[in-house]
Backbone bond lengths (Angstrom), bond angles and torsions (degrees), N, CA, C in turn:
res aa  C-N    CA-C-N  psi(-1)  N-CA   C-N-CA  omega(-1)  CA-C   N-CA-C  phi
1 V - - - 1.442 - - 1.523 111.06 -
2 H 1.351 114.71 -42.63 1.458 123.32 -178.76 1.453 110.60 -68.81
3 Q 1.260 122.90 -28.53 1.453 123.16 -176.58 1.631 109.45 -83.85
4 A 1.288 115.18 -15.70 1.522 118.94 179.23 1.501 111.05 -80.24
5 T 1.271 118.06 -29.80 1.468 127.35 -173.35 1.590 108.16 -56.31
6 P 1.372 116.47 -57.11 1.484 117.26 -179.06 1.604 112.63 -63.99
7 F 1.278 113.55 -31.80 1.524 116.26 178.45 1.495 106.51 -68.62
8 L 1.370 120.97 -44.13 1.469 118.34 -177.86 1.571 110.75 -68.21
9 A 1.367 116.73 -33.67 1.471 119.27 176.59 1.518 111.72 -62.56
10 G 1.313 116.28 -41.87 1.413 125.76 179.33 1.512 108.80 -61.78
11 L 1.337 114.31 -47.86 1.475 120.10 -179.12 1.605 107.39 -62.20
12 A 1.197 119.72 -43.66 1.478 121.85 -178.91 1.548 109.44 -61.74
13 V 1.371 116.53 -44.01 1.444 118.20 -179.88 1.514 113.50 -63.11
14 A 1.418 114.65 -37.50 1.409 117.31 -179.84 1.525 113.12 -72.00
15 A 1.262 117.85 -28.75 1.421 124.74 -179.78 1.599 106.35 -74.51
16 A 1.277 116.93 -42.25 1.486 120.34 172.57 1.514 112.92 -59.76
17 A 1.283 114.97 -43.50 1.454 120.09 -179.71 1.559 112.35 -59.25
18 L 1.411 110.12 -48.52 1.519 116.68 -179.33 1.580 107.91 -62.30
19 A 1.307 116.42 -42.91 1.516 116.41 -178.11 1.467 109.76 -61.67
20 S 1.389 114.80 -40.36 1.491 117.43 -175.89 1.506 107.29 -63.42
21 K 1.343 114.82 -43.82 1.518 118.94 -174.76 1.497 108.54 -61.34
22 Y 1.296 119.23 -46.29 1.438 121.01 -176.91 1.614 109.89 -70.44
23 G 1.236 111.87 -37.26 1.496 115.68 176.81 1.568 111.39 -61.90
24 I 1.307 116.90 -45.84 1.499 120.76 176.63 1.514 110.24 -60.71
25 Q 1.326 117.07 -45.67 1.445 118.06 178.87 1.511 115.68 -61.31
26 A 1.416 115.47 -38.46 1.451 119.44 176.70 1.582 110.29 -64.19
27 W 1.378 117.12 -43.09 1.392 119.52 -177.74 1.535 108.45 -66.81
28 Q 1.279 124.05 -40.80 1.395 123.92 178.44 1.575 109.81 -60.48
29 A 1.326 116.38 -44.48 1.429 120.49 -178.17 1.541 109.01 -65.27
30 F 1.357 118.11 -36.27 1.496 120.09 175.56 1.442 112.66 -65.80
31 K 1.363 120.16 -40.76 1.488 122.60 179.75 1.434 112.23 -67.59
32 T 1.292 124.50 -24.61 1.504 125.95 -176.17 1.517 108.66 -87.16
33 Q 1.322 119.89 -7.73 1.533 120.41 179.94 1.523 107.77 -71.39
34 P 1.239 120.47 143.89 1.490 123.12 175.56 1.487 107.08 -67.09
35 P 1.338 114.81 141.63 1.450 119.72 -179.48 1.554 109.91 -66.23
36 K 1.387 116.27 142.50 1.431 119.75 -179.89 1.518 108.16 -90.70
37 P 1.310 116.93 140.90 1.514 121.08 -175.27 1.593 107.32 -67.47
38 R 1.286 113.88 136.08 1.454 118.72 179.63 1.491 112.22 -91.70
39 L 1.261 117.11 -16.98 1.497 122.82 -172.94 1.525 106.18 -94.37
40 R 1.253 109.85 147.18 1.529 120.19 176.32 1.585 107.61 -66.14
41 K 1.326 113.70 156.16 1.531 119.61 -178.10 1.534 106.01 -71.96
42 F 1.233 116.20 143.32 1.476 121.02 175.65 1.526 112.95 -70.34
43 C 1.261 115.63 151.16 1.551 118.63 175.24 1.454 109.75 -72.54
44 D 1.344 116.17 142.53 1.446 121.42 174.05 1.504 112.40 -72.59
45 G 1.285 122.41 152.78 1.407 128.22 171.19 1.551 107.86 89.91
46 G 1.381 111.49 179.07 1.408 119.01 -176.09 1.509 111.29 -106.34
47 F 1.304 118.46 -162.79 1.418 121.76 179.74 1.485 116.05 -81.43
48 Q 1.375 116.62 146.90 1.430 123.30 177.63 1.501 109.75 -67.57
49 P 1.321 122.95 155.98 1.452 128.18 178.34 1.631 107.24 -61.02
50 T 1.311 114.89 -39.54 1.416 117.46 -177.27 1.582 100.75 -129.17
51 M 1.351 114.98 126.22 1.439 119.41 -176.64 1.538 112.08 -65.19
52 T 1.255 114.02 127.47 1.435 120.95 174.61 1.477 111.16 -94.50
53 R 1.306 116.96 167.69 1.453 122.83 177.60 1.535 109.31 -62.28
54 R 1.312 113.40 -39.02 1.496 118.13 -177.54 1.518 110.59 -67.45
55 E 1.293 119.86 -43.19 1.455 123.09 175.76 1.526 111.50 -62.45
56 A 1.401 116.96 -42.56 1.350 122.00 179.22 1.576 111.85 -60.61
57 A 1.362 117.90 -38.85 1.417 124.98 178.80 1.457 108.26 -66.48
58 L 1.360 121.58 -43.25 1.399 125.44 176.26 1.498 115.60 -59.21
59 I 1.324 116.05 -41.05 1.385 119.28 -178.98 1.546 113.91 -67.92
60 L 1.338 110.51 -37.38 1.517 117.59 -175.56 1.556 107.80 -85.22
61 G 1.307 118.94 -18.66 1.531 120.25 -174.89 1.446 111.42 77.08
62 V 1.344 121.39 31.10 1.502 122.08 176.11 1.623 108.19 -122.06
63 R 1.323 112.91 175.21 1.428 118.08 176.58 1.518 110.71 -80.53
64 E 1.249 120.22 160.00 1.435 126.26 -179.72 1.492 110.90 -60.99
65 N 1.356 114.63 -33.16 1.483 119.96 -178.10 1.532 114.36 -96.94
66 A 1.325 115.51 18.96 1.483 119.99 -176.52 1.520 113.87 -62.26
67 T 1.285 121.25 146.53 1.457 122.03 -179.73 1.528 107.65 -75.47
68 A 1.378 112.09 162.61 1.473 122.57 -177.76 1.518 110.82 -56.22
69 D 1.318 116.38 -38.15 1.470 119.60 178.46 1.494 113.27 -68.14
70 K 1.306 117.18 -40.04 1.485 121.30 179.46 1.571 108.95 -68.63
71 V 1.273 116.90 -33.28 1.464 118.58 177.06 1.518 111.73 -73.27
72 K 1.275 119.92 -36.92 1.465 122.14 176.99 1.472 109.29 -66.93
73 E 1.359 120.53 -41.12 1.504 123.60 177.08 1.514 110.65 -63.45
74 A 1.299 118.62 -44.64 1.416 124.00 -179.08 1.564 109.37 -64.71
75 H 1.280 118.51 -40.71 1.435 125.10 179.77 1.592 108.38 -63.10
76 R 1.260 116.96 -48.46 1.451 124.57 173.87 1.514 112.23 -52.76
77 R 1.304 114.82 -54.23 1.421 123.06 -179.67 1.479 114.32 -58.48
78 V 1.344 116.99 -42.17 1.478 118.81 178.49 1.550 110.01 -68.23
79 M 1.283 115.37 -46.25 1.460 117.83 -179.13 1.508 113.18 -61.63
80 V 1.271 117.60 -44.02 1.519 118.84 179.81 1.481 112.18 -70.10
81 A 1.258 115.87 -38.50 1.568 121.31 -178.01 1.526 108.93 -64.00
82 N 1.286 122.19 -32.92 1.456 125.34 -168.71 1.473 110.11 -107.65
83 H 1.270 121.91 -14.53 1.535 126.55 179.90 1.560 106.34 48.40
84 L 1.322 114.07 56.15 1.456 120.80 -166.56 1.601 109.56 -87.73
85 G 1.262 113.43 157.67 1.505 119.63 174.55 1.447 101.15 -150.95
86 G 1.418 114.64 166.21 1.504 120.08 173.53 1.426 114.38 78.20
87 S 1.302 117.42 -153.21 1.521 124.83 -172.48 1.484 114.58 -60.21
88 L 1.328 116.60 -39.44 1.426 120.28 179.55 1.517 112.12 -64.12
89 A 1.342 117.64 -43.32 1.443 123.05 177.81 1.533 109.04 -62.78
90 S 1.313 120.89 -39.44 1.525 126.07 179.83 1.520 105.38 -66.09
91 K 1.331 121.02 -38.34 1.444 121.88 -178.90 1.580 108.96 -66.34
92 I 1.302 117.62 -46.08 1.449 123.03 173.12 1.474 115.11 -55.11
93 N 1.359 112.15 -46.05 1.530 116.85 175.61 1.509 112.18 -60.38
94 K 1.371 113.62 -40.94 1.514 117.14 176.93 1.469 113.48 -65.52
95 A 1.369 117.21 -37.64 1.418 118.93 175.45 1.522 113.92 -57.28
96 K 1.388 111.96 -43.13 1.484 120.04 176.16 1.476 112.44 -56.49
97 K 1.330 117.34 -49.27 1.485 123.22 -179.87 1.517 110.59 -60.21
98 V 1.349 116.60 -41.08 1.512 119.08 179.97 1.469 110.11 -65.43
99 M 1.304 117.83 -41.25 1.448 121.10 -175.05 1.525 110.82 -75.22
100 V 1.253 117.22 -26.59 1.527 120.46 -177.85 1.572 106.48 -86.64
101 G 1.339 114.14 -26.62 1.551 117.94 175.52 1.462 109.10 107.84
102 K 1.306 122.21 13.16 1.428 121.80 -179.82 1.484 116.03 -102.22
103 G 1.329 115.39 11.90 1.495 119.85 -174.67 1.553 110.14 -125.95
104 K 1.331 112.66 168.78 1.505 116.75 172.94 1.474 108.26 -76.42
105 G 1.348 115.57 161.36 1.504 123.64 172.38 1.440 112.22 72.71
106 S 1.411 119.21 39.84 1.442 117.39 -178.42 1.488 110.91 -88.91
107 G 1.371 117.86 12.71 1.427 116.91 176.76 1.540 112.01 -82.94
108 S 1.284 117.21 158.57 1.438 122.60 176.80 1.543 114.14 -80.15
109 A 1.283 116.19 147.81 1.446 117.11 176.27 1.477 116.84 -77.99
110 F 1.345 115.16 -8.80 1.444 123.23 -177.53 1.495 110.21 -118.42
């Protein structure tokens, strides 16, 4: 029994060394992978002549049937995240108005 203890200890050390080796190799392979984009793909094309509810929802990142509170939260999040000014900010503001129902062109394109 006393002779088996050093053998088992050596076996445990060897197993730990092998596990560490493969763990380090897996970590290095993971680190070299290109990062996956976290953002959704942008929509193709430009803006419609008259903003539709669908376009407004796409700009704000909400569903077409989103509540006014969700629209206002999404509007705030987009404006704060991008520190926007100028024509893009006005487009985002118009999207909020269309979604809340206070702007022209609140019909759906579909």
